[in-house]
VOGU-3710 file (C-alpha; in Angstrom, 3 decimals, decimal comma):
1> mtattdlstl> 12,663/-18,393/-5,240  15,294/-17,501/-7,126  19,263/-17,302/-6,336  18,419/-13,533/-5,360  16,197/-14,691/-2,497  17,311/-13,424/0,978  14,648/-13,138/3,226  17,419/-12,879/6,249  17,257/-8,754/6,304  13,096/-8,711/7,002
11> galrpllaei> 13,509/-9,197/10,731  15,813/-5,920/10,757  13,594/-3,968/8,576  10,549/-4,901/10,231  10,634/-2,042/13,297  10,521/0,695/10,171  8,147/-1,012/8,476  5,739/-0,948/11,365  6,485/2,942/12,172  6,037/3,674/8,820
21> gdakrvrtaa> 2,555/1,889/8,685  1,311/4,419/11,674  1,129/6,699/8,854  -2,297/5,165/8,340  -3,207/6,496/11,876  -1,915/9,953/11,922  -3,395/12,805/10,816  -3,484/17,025/11,065  -5,323/19,797/10,534  -3,935/20,586/7,408
31> apgslaeraf> -6,176/18,231/5,381  -8,383/15,421/5,855  -7,033/11,689/5,771  -4,479/10,001/7,054  -0,855/10,568/6,180  -1,076/7,543/4,141  -3,788/8,455/2,146  -2,451/11,604/1,490  0,751/10,431/0,439  -1,641/8,059/-2,409
41> arawarlleg> -3,795/10,931/-3,291  -0,667/12,559/-3,811  1,683/9,861/-5,549  -1,568/8,803/-8,052  -2,230/12,687/-8,872  1,668/12,713/-9,982  1,463/9,801/-11,745  -1,220/11,375/-13,469  0,505/14,293/-14,378  2,963/12,410/-16,415
51> edaetvalse> 5,511/12,693/-13,909  8,632/9,528/-14,206  7,192/6,921/-12,032  10,690/5,860/-10,722  11,191/9,612/-9,514  8,174/9,294/-8,119  8,496/5,911/-6,071  11,559/6,900/-4,612  10,801/10,229/-3,900  7,076/9,379/-1,605
61> taaavararl> 9,363/6,519/-0,438  11,640/8,156/1,127  9,407/11,019/2,580  7,724/7,763/3,913  10,985/6,929/5,749  11,394/10,433/7,360  7,290/10,677/8,172  7,882/7,685/10,375  9,540/10,358/12,997  8,855/13,619/12,363
71> agidaavlaa> 4,928/12,521/10,979  3,304/15,687/9,994  6,224/17,917/9,677  7,184/18,248/6,139  9,051/20,675/4,224  5,816/22,835/3,373  4,803/22,807/7,246  8,730/23,917/7,797  8,687/26,521/5,530  5,640/27,996/6,593
81> agmtedeaqa> 7,528/27,984/10,148  9,995/29,890/8,246  12,760/27,505/7,652  14,969/28,039/4,167  14,711/25,244/1,584  17,937/23,956/3,072  17,075/24,143/6,741  14,274/21,940/5,903  15,904/19,578/3,779  18,468/19,274/6,540
91> vlrrafdeva> 15,711/18,146/9,449  14,064/15,531/6,743  17,195/14,071/6,303  18,056/13,573/9,819  14,654/12,278/10,434  15,422/9,797/7,544  18,864/9,116/8,605  17,753/8,072/12,485  15,724/5,086/11,118  17,518/4,444/7,350
101> gaidvdlagr> 20,092/1,693/9,323  18,229/-1,238/8,345  17,968/0,129/4,379  19,861/-1,116/1,488  22,939/0,777/1,159  22,084/1,938/-2,087  18,799/1,833/-2,186  19,055/4,350/1,225  21,627/6,605/-0,661  18,941/6,885/-3,708
111> lraalpelrp> 15,847/7,408/-1,505  18,428/10,325/0,736  18,957/12,104/-2,880  15,202/11,892/-3,520  13,984/14,038/-0,357  13,969/17,303/-2,597  11,887/16,075/-5,628  8,405/15,274/-3,337  6,565/17,866/-4,580  2,815/19,139/-4,093
121> agpppslava> 0,169/17,975/-6,874  -2,992/18,497/-8,208  -6,120/17,598/-7,222  -5,862/13,687/-6,918  -7,825/11,191/-9,501  -11,299/10,247/-8,446  -10,193/6,306/-7,876  -7,607/7,729/-5,160  -10,358/9,453/-3,693  -12,883/6,576/-3,743
131> lnaqpragat> -10,060/3,754/-2,489  -8,978/6,786/0,083  -12,790/5,984/1,109  -13,285/2,620/0,722  -12,599/0,630/4,239  -10,548/-1,999/4,500  -12,410/-5,358/5,807  -9,856/-6,740/7,668  -9,216/-10,485/8,616  -12,445/-12,684/7,546
141> spgkprvive> -12,420/-16,496/6,871  -15,403/-18,681/5,172  -18,465/-19,766/7,481  -17,133/-17,390/10,055  -18,898/-14,199/11,208  -16,731/-11,175/10,919  -14,484/-9,450/13,436  -14,982/-5,939/13,567  -11,971/-3,614/14,750  -12,074/0,083/14,628
151> ppeshgdhcf> -11,049/1,848/12,848  -10,463/0,311/9,391  -8,099/1,244/7,845  -9,176/2,791/3,997  -8,026/0,746/0,749  -5,650/3,906/-0,145  -3,909/3,237/3,685  -3,066/-0,030/2,456  -1,788/0,442/-1,374  0,174/3,235/-0,152
161> tvavygclla> 1,790/1,061/2,405  2,268/-2,307/0,093  4,008/0,787/-2,341  6,472/1,943/0,050  7,382/-1,774/1,074  7,934/-3,021/-1,582  10,065/-0,502/-2,994  11,864/-1,310/0,498  12,328/-4,674/0,409  13,031/-4,788/-3,325
171> palgadpvpp> 17,353/-5,017/-3,011  16,316/-8,418/-0,289  14,967/-9,681/-3,528  17,063/-8,363/-6,326  14,044/-6,290/-7,585  13,768/-3,044/-9,230  12,495/-1,555/-6,515  9,524/1,094/-9,014  7,169/-2,366/-10,148  6,879/-3,077/-6,547
181> flvgmahhlh> 6,123/0,516/-5,607  3,882/0,859/-8,734  2,390/-2,849/-8,067  1,148/-1,740/-4,709  -0,135/1,511/-5,748  -2,782/-0,132/-8,113  -3,396/-3,643/-6,779  -6,785/-3,026/-5,173  -8,287/-0,631/-8,412  -11,442/-2,951/-8,630
191> nvvlpdagfa> -12,501/-1,738/-4,688  -12,958/1,474/-6,453  -16,336/0,173/-7,397  -16,401/-2,926/-5,170  -16,893/-2,770/-1,072  -14,419/-5,145/0,392  -15,992/-8,185/2,502  -12,612/-9,805/2,746  -11,770/-13,507/1,928  -14,696/-14,852/3,256
201> gevllggald> -16,781/-12,472/0,423  -14,348/-13,444/-2,278  -15,017/-17,381/-1,621  -18,277/-16,573/-2,109  -17,983/-14,630/-5,543  -17,277/-18,650/-6,544  -16,475/-18,721/-10,338  -17,085/-15,232/-11,164  -14,540/-13,770/-8,796  -11,486/-13,378/-11,743
211> rvlgtleere> -14,456/-12,118/-14,044  -15,578/-9,323/-11,759  -12,053/-8,675/-10,128  -10,970/-8,086/-13,764  -13,903/-6,136/-14,887  -13,536/-3,085/-12,362  -9,869/-3,195/-12,750  -10,181/-2,563/-16,532  -12,458/-0,309/-16,080  -10,522/2,249/-13,709
221> lallpaelaa> -7,544/1,558/-15,632  -9,440/2,648/-19,243  -9,979/5,799/-17,953  -5,694/6,234/-17,395  -3,729/8,176/-19,846  -2,956/5,342/-22,430  1,143/5,318/-21,535  0,298/5,075/-17,893  -2,618/2,309/-17,902  -0,105/0,047/-20,525
231> rlrqvlalra> 2,698/0,381/-17,688  0,127/-0,497/-14,580  -1,192/-3,348/-16,976  2,592/-4,700/-17,314  3,413/-4,708/-13,432  0,467/-5,867/-12,069  0,788/-9,367/-13,944  3,362/-9,598/-11,107  0,565/-10,713/-8,816  0,292/-13,731/-10,262
241> davapesqaf> 3,097/-15,607/-8,623  5,802/-15,200/-6,661  8,914/-15,941/-8,739  10,031/-12,825/-10,382  12,089/-10,508/-8,152  9,380/-7,503/-8,243  6,954/-10,048/-8,001  8,428/-11,214/-4,319  8,918/-7,721/-3,386  4,877/-6,986/-3,817
251> haadvldrvl> 3,733/-9,990/-2,509  6,411/-9,714/0,664  5,319/-6,154/0,989  1,355/-6,910/0,923  1,597/-9,824/3,225  3,626/-7,862/5,738  1,233/-5,203/5,516  -1,514/-7,194/6,137  -0,142/-8,835/9,325  1,475/-6,013/10,215
261> qvhhharaaa> -2,277/-4,305/10,663  -3,498/-7,034/12,901  -0,184/-6,543/15,079  -1,299/-2,946/15,506  -4,857/-3,431/16,652  -3,085/-6,504/19,123  -0,908/-3,789/20,847  -3,578/-1,159/20,595  -5,762/-3,473/22,580  -3,274/-4,783/24,893
271> ftaaqalddl> -1,752/-0,970/25,962  -1,776/-0,321/29,112  -1,443/3,304/31,660  2,065/1,922/32,995  3,436/1,692/29,499  2,514/5,448/28,890  3,922/6,410/32,026  6,873/3,873/32,501  8,086/3,019/28,826  6,946/6,002/27,622
281> elvhagpvqs> 7,872/8,894/30,393  4,718/10,086/29,704  5,543/12,802/32,677  8,668/13,231/31,179  11,757/15,184/32,365  11,618/18,885/32,949  11,165/21,745/35,583  7,525/20,471/36,536  8,034/17,209/36,348  8,098/16,893/40,107
291> fhldvlaaag> 4,443/18,890/40,523  3,415/16,460/38,293  4,226/13,331/39,853  2,498/15,118/43,257  -0,738/15,677/41,465  -0,788/11,965/40,017  -0,138/10,529/43,657  -2,668/13,057/45,211  -5,356/11,982/42,888  -4,385/7,851/42,752
301> l> -2,891/7,808/39,453
//
C-alpha cells in the first residue's frame, strides 16, 4: 500500500454505502429497471454524448447519495409536483446533507455543488441496455453447486454502484475520484456478451480466460467514440493491481459492493415481522394508530 492509504474511514462510510447500494432494489412507475440501472444507463449516455467525465462522475455520485433517502424522488418528480428549481434543489441538498457526514469534507463540497449538474440524457447505448439485462452470478466456488439467490442483481446495478463507491472512497486512498468512477462503469464490458458464471465459470475457462475477456472488452471499446475509448483503456489498466491510489479505490469499491450484496440477502432472509412492527414502527404514530393496534390485536397479529 502507498503512504497515503488510510482505511480507517471505511467503517464510518459503510452505512452510507449500504444505503446507496439499495438503489439496486428500488423501482418506480416512471421507467423500467432499478434506480441504479437507470442511473447507469443515463451516465453512459452522458459519457457518449461527450460530457466531461468529471461532471458526470460527481453529479451522478451526488445524486446517488441523495437517493439513499429520497429513493425515486428526484428533480424531475419535484418539478412535476409544482416545485421551482430552487425548491427542488433545496430538497435534494437536505437529503444529501442528512447522510453525507462520513464523506470526506472536500469531496462532499464538490458533490453537493454538482447536484444541479445532473441532467437528462438521450437513449442509453446498447452496452448499458445489455449490462442492465445481464444477471450477476452471485457467489460461486469451483467444484461446488451454485447458490441461487433471488432476485439477482444486474451488471448495471453492480457497475454503477462500484463507480459511486469508488468516487466516495477515493479521498481516503489519496485518489482522484474520477478514474475509479470510470473503471467501475466499464469493468464488466465483457459481460455485454458473456453470461456470468461467476468465479467457478472463470476457472473452467482456464488459460483462455484472459483472451476471452480481453476480446469481448475490446469489441465494446472499439464501438465507442475514439476519445472516450482511449480514456477507458487508460483507466481500465488500473485493475491490474492495487498499488496506485486509483487502483485501490476501485478494488475497495468492488469488493465492498460484492460483500454488501451478500449481507443484503442475509439480512433480507433473516427479516422478521417483529422488526417491522417494533424497530421500524410499521404502525406509526398518528390519529388512527390506536385503532390500527386494536385491529391487529383482534386479528392475532
